N, C-alpha and C positions, 0 to 999 in steps of 0.2 A: 164590721159587717156592712156591705153596701146598702144604700137606702132601698127600701122596699119598692119605691116607685121608679127606680132606675129603668130606663128603657132597655129592653133586650130584644133584638131582632129575631132571635131563635124561637120559632113557634112552639117547639116541644121542649123548651127549657124547663128544668126541674126547679121548683121553688125551694131555695135552701132552707128557709124557715120551717118547712114542713117535714124535713128529714129528722128522724129521731135516732135511728141506728143505721150505720153503714158498715159494709164489709169490703175491704180492698184485698184482692187476690194477686199475689206475685210469686209464682212458682218457678223460680230460676236460681242462679248461683248468687253468691254473697254480694258481689259488686252490683249485680242487677237489682237486687232487693234494696240495697242502700240508695241507689240512684232513684228508686221510687219514693223515697222518704218525703220529698216535697209535696207529693199528692196529699199526704195526711195533713201536713201543715196548712196547705192552701184550703182544703175542705174545712178544716177546723176554723180557719180565719173567717170564712164566709158563712159558716153555720156553727156558731159557738156552742149551740145546745146539743149538737150531735155526738153520740158515742160512736167512735170509730174503731173497728177491729181490723186485724190483719190476718191473712191466711198465707203461710209460707212453709217451706220445708224446714224441718226441725233444726238442721245444721246451720241454717241462716238466720235463726230467730234473734240472735244477739245483735244483728244489724238494726233491729227495730225496738227491742225491749228498752224500756225507760224513755222512749219517745214521748214528749209531753202531750201530743195530740192523740195517742193511741190508748184505748181502754183495755183491750185484751189482744194477745197474740196467740192465735190458734196455729197448730203445726201438724204437718204430715211427715211422718218418719219414713224415709226411704227404706228402712230396715223392716218395715211391716211385712214386706214380701217374704222375709225369712221366717215369719211366724206360722207359715202354712195357711191353707185356705180358710180354716176356721178362725185362726188367730187374726189374720188380716181383716176378715169380715167384721169381727168384734171391734177392732180398732177403728175401722172405717165407720161403723155404726155409731160408736161413741162420739166420733167427731161430728157426724151428721146431726146427732141429737143435740150436741152442744151448740152447733150453729143454728139449728132450728129454734132452740129456746131463746135465741137472741132476737128473733122476729125482725129481721132487717127490712128497712124501707128501701135501701139502695145497695146494690152490689156493683163494684167497679172491678172488672176483670182486665188485667194489664198484659196478658200474654195470649197466645193462641192455644193454650192447653185446653183440651176438651173438658176437663174437670170443672172449669169455671162455668161453661155453658150448662152442664148438667146440674150444677148447684143452683144456678139461676132458675132452672125449670122446677127443681124440687123445693127450693126455699121460697119461691114465689114472691120476690120483693116487688114493691110498687114500681120501682125503676131499676133498670140495669143497663150497663154499657159494656161492650166488648169490642175488640178490633175487627175490622173487615179483614178476612183472610181469603186470599185467592184460592179458588177451587173448593171452598167449603160449601156444603149443601144447604138446603132450606132449613134443615133442623138446627144448624148452627145459627143462621141469621135470625130465626124466630125465637131463639133462646133469650134474646136481649130486646129491651124496649128501644135502645139507642145503639147505633153502630158508629164506631170511631173510624174515620177514613184516614188513609195515609197518602200523602202527595206522591204522585208518580213523576219521575224525571226531575224533581226539584232538588236543590242542594240538600245534602244530608244535614239533619238537625241532631242536636245532642239528645241522648235517650231520656234525660231528665225532662226536656221539653216534650218529647213524644209521649211520655207518661202523663204529663199535664194536659195533653190534648184530650184525654178522656174526660177531664173536668170541663174543658172548653166545649166539648160536644154536649155537655149537660147545661151549658149556659153560664158556667162559672169561669170568669176571666181572672187569672192570677195577676197580681201586681208584681213589679220587680222586687220589692222588698220581701214578698212572701216566697219567692222561688229560691229556696235555699235547702241544702241537704242538712239532715240532723242525725247525729250519733252521740249518745250520752254514755260515756264509759261507766259512770257510777262511782260512789265513794269507795267501795271495796277494791275495785280495779285501780283507782287512783292511788290508794294506799299501798298496794302491792308494787306498783310501778315506782313510787317514791322510794320504797325500800330497795328495789333493784338499783336505782340510780345512786342512792346513797352509798351502796356497796362499791360503786365505780368512782365515787367522789364527784358526782355530777349533780347539777341542779337543773331546773327547768330553764330552757332557753339558751343553754350553753353547749348544745351538741347538735349534730346532724344525724338524722335517722335514715339509714339506707336499707331498703328491702329489695335485694337483687332478683328474687325468684318469682315465678308464677307457677300455678299448677300446670300450665301449658308451657313447656320449656321452649317452644318455638317463638315465644314472646320475649325471651330473655337475651340480654346482652352477653357477649362472650365473657367468660370468667376472667381472662387476663386483662380485658379492658376495664372491667369493674374493679379489679384489684389495682390497676394503674390509677383509676380515678380516686379511690380511697387513699392510696399512698400520697397522691398530690394534695388532697385535702388535709391529711395529717401533717404533711410538710409545711402547710400554710398555718398550722396551729389549731386546726379544728379537731375536736373530739368527735368520733364517729361511733354510733351504736348500730350494730347489724342485727337484723331479725330474719327469721325464716319460719315457715310452718313446721309442724312436728314430723312431716313426711321424711323418709330416709333420703329421697332424692334432693329435697331442698336443703336438708342439713349437710349432705355431702357437698352440695354446691358452695355453701358457706365455708366449709372446711377447706375446700380448694382455693377459695379466695384468701382466706386467712394464711394459708401456706405460702402465698406469694407476697405477703406483706412483711417488711422488715420489722415493723412493730404491729402485732395483732390489734385489731380494733376491739372495742368492747362488744360482747356478743350476748344476745338473749335468744339464741337460736332454739326454736322448738319449745320454749318454756312459757310463752304468753298465750292467754286466751284472746279471743277477738276483742273483748272489752278492754283487756290490758294493753293490747296492741294499740287501740285507739287512745288510751290514756298516755302511752309513751309518745305517740306521734303528736298529740296535743301539746306536749312540753318541748318538742324539738323546734329549733329555729329554722329548719329546712328539712323537707323530705325528698329523697331521691329514689325512684323505683321505676318499674316497667308497668305496662298495662295490666293491672291486677287489682284485687279487692283492697289491699293496703293502700294503693294509690287513691282509690275513692274514699277510703277512710281518712286519709290525710286531708283531702278536700272538705270532707264533712266536718272535721274538727277545726278547720280554718288555718292549717299549716301551709305556708308557701311550698309549692310542689314543682319539682322537675320530673317530668314523665318521659320515658323513652318509648317510642312507638315504632313498630315494624309493620308486620302484615295486618294488624288490626287498625281500625279507623279512629283517629283521634278526634275527628269532628263529631262523632257519635259518642265516644267513650273517654274523651280527655278529661283532665281535672276541671271541675265545674264550680264556679262561684268562689274561687280563691285565687290569689296571685299565683301565677304558674307560668312555666315555659314547657312547651312540648318540643322534644328533640327527635327529629325524624329525617329520613334521607330525602334529599331533593333530587337525587339521581336515579331513583327507581320509580318510573311512571306506573309500574304495575301495582304499587301499593295504594290503598290497602286491598290486599287480595283475599285475606281471611284464610289462607292455606296454612297448614301446619308445617311450615318450613318450605323452602323452594323445592318443588317437585315432590312435596310430602316427605322431605328428608329431615325434618325437625330442626334444621338450621336455616335462619332467614338472612339472606344476603343484605337486605335493607337495614337490618339491625347490626350485622357484623361490620358494615361500612362506617358506622358512627364512630367518631374518634373520641379519645379522652378529652381533648380540647373542646370539642363540640359540647359535651355535657358540662365540663368545668366552667365554660363561659356562661352557660345558662344558669348555673349555680351562683356564679359571681353576680350576675344581674339581679337575682332575687335577694341575695345577701346584702347587696348595696342599697336596695330599695327601702 
């Protein structure tokens, strides 16, 4: 913990030693939630006495459970809307009462979701910080004691750093050693992964983990290119383990890749939980994938990562805090455009232009380091 007499030029800095309980809100997708994990670690490092809770969507909770800096993970289930007006009200009320009982001194809201602003108003913490959002009215601004600004026209920063800016706004300056992502698979997940690998005759550190898909298919490399890469890796003597989410689309993508291989790769398609996926990736000697939650998981568990980027921005969303190579097109000045395929057609030319050699060379660099 920094010395109490350290000079801080921020006039409205929050004294870390006076925080008893804090709530950090991140209502986004899996990768977004995982990239927020350094905020918990840094706050705990500067205020060891604080109990830190998280509020996330239920389907993303595994990104934060078992995090050593987190006391409780509260969740909002997107399926509450299916319960009808009365059922949803009861679920919301139960959540509010659970949060109210914690009596937070500090709330950190990391997105533009209005729920965070309303919770700050209702829970009445001593301090609260939320982002400046263009076009938001006085009600938004007055929901927080501190507003986190975003630089205009400046070079893009990684989202992990943007999340940490909420702490910087409060006067808490992260050190380099503290700025790391954290994801703990847990003993049960590790045991199930070990059993899967034993069935393949594999041990930790002797395989490459490839996760070809994303829930947004415009972020994916063409199937024939991915199959070509895996075939080349196998020809070099590498064992490859493929994974995919349980969705029909992702499993179909893996089946199409396998059909193009002369020797099918080992596959755990659709059978792993998020914690088990993390446990598998932790044991791989290399991870190869696209801009997706599994890519962030690889970074969080410390596995060297090759990440393929097309229309999404690698400066904001690339592998963070781990040896990595980003493979992206140098011939498409339009990227990152954020569009779901060129012209909205679900196929991204900037990704389709990447060659097998481009990705294989990146893999070779990491394997040799």
